[in-house]
C-alpha positions as CSV (number, residue, x, y, z in Angstrom):
1,M,-10.1,-12.6,4.4
2,Q,-11.5,-10.1,2.3
3,G,-10.6,-7.0,1.1
4,V,-10.2,-4.7,-1.7
5,I,-7.6,-2.5,-3.2
6,D,-7.5,0.9,-3.5
7,A,-5.5,1.6,-6.1
8,F,-2.4,0.4,-8.0
9,Y,-0.5,1.1,-11.0
10,I,2.3,-0.7,-12.9
11,K,5.3,1.1,-13.5
12,K,7.2,0.3,-17.0
13,N,10.7,-0.3,-16.7
14,E,13.2,-1.2,-19.6
15,G,12.6,-4.9,-19.1
16,R,11.5,-5.0,-16.0
17,D,7.9,-3.8,-14.7
18,S,7.0,-3.7,-11.9
19,I,3.8,-3.1,-9.1
20,V,3.1,0.4,-6.8
21,V,0.2,-0.8,-4.3
22,V,-1.6,2.6,-2.3
23,D,-4.1,1.8,-0.4
24,Y,-6.3,4.9,1.5
25,K,-6.7,5.3,4.7
26,T,-10.0,7.0,6.3
27,D,-9.4,6.6,9.7
28,G,-10.4,9.8,12.2
29,I,-6.5,9.3,13.6
30,N,-4.3,12.5,14.8
31,N,-0.9,13.8,14.9
32,S,-0.2,11.6,18.4
33,V,-0.4,8.4,16.1
34,S,3.0,8.1,15.0
35,I,4.4,7.2,11.2
36,E,6.0,4.0,12.3
37,K,2.7,3.1,14.3
38,L,0.8,3.5,10.8
39,K,2.6,1.0,9.4
40,E,2.6,-1.7,11.9
41,M,-0.9,-1.2,12.1
42,Y,-1.4,-2.1,8.4
43,R,1.7,-3.5,7.1
44,V,-0.1,-7.0,7.3
45,Q,-2.5,-5.9,5.1
46,L,-0.7,-4.3,2.6
47,D,1.9,-7.7,2.3
48,I,-1.6,-9.8,1.5
49,Y,-2.5,-7.4,-1.1
50,G,1.2,-7.4,-2.6
51,K,1.0,-11.1,-2.7
52,C,-2.3,-11.2,-4.2
53,L,-1.4,-8.7,-7.1
54,S,2.3,-10.6,-8.2
55,E,0.0,-14.0,-8.3
56,I,-2.1,-12.6,-10.4
57,S,0.0,-10.5,-12.2
58,K,2.9,-12.4,-12.4
59,I,4.5,-9.0,-12.2
60,N,6.5,-8.2,-8.9
61,V,5.9,-5.2,-6.3
62,E,8.0,-2.3,-5.6
63,K,6.3,-0.2,-3.5
64,K,3.5,-0.3,-1.0
65,F,1.7,2.9,0.2
66,I,-1.0,4.1,2.6
67,Y,-2.9,7.7,2.4
68,S,-3.8,9.0,5.3
69,F,-6.6,11.8,5.3
70,A,-6.7,12.5,8.5
71,L,-3.0,13.5,8.2
72,S,-2.8,14.1,4.5
73,K,0.4,12.0,4.1
74,C,1.2,9.5,1.6
75,I,3.0,6.6,3.8
76,E,5.6,4.1,2.7
77,V,5.0,0.8,4.0
């Protein structure tokens, strides 16, 4: 498997840092595709990115998002 994580940042919390992952989607989807369908389409990909980041950094992933340019929306997965 091969992939590129578009963006992530380390969220500094009191005594417990966490990671937030963002993956940009440029698919030409339209409003007929539900948010739930988008989550379903990309959940495994974001789970893998999160797992890799956690293993490398030893920091837990708190949240994962996709940003759909076609819908102009940020969606938590």
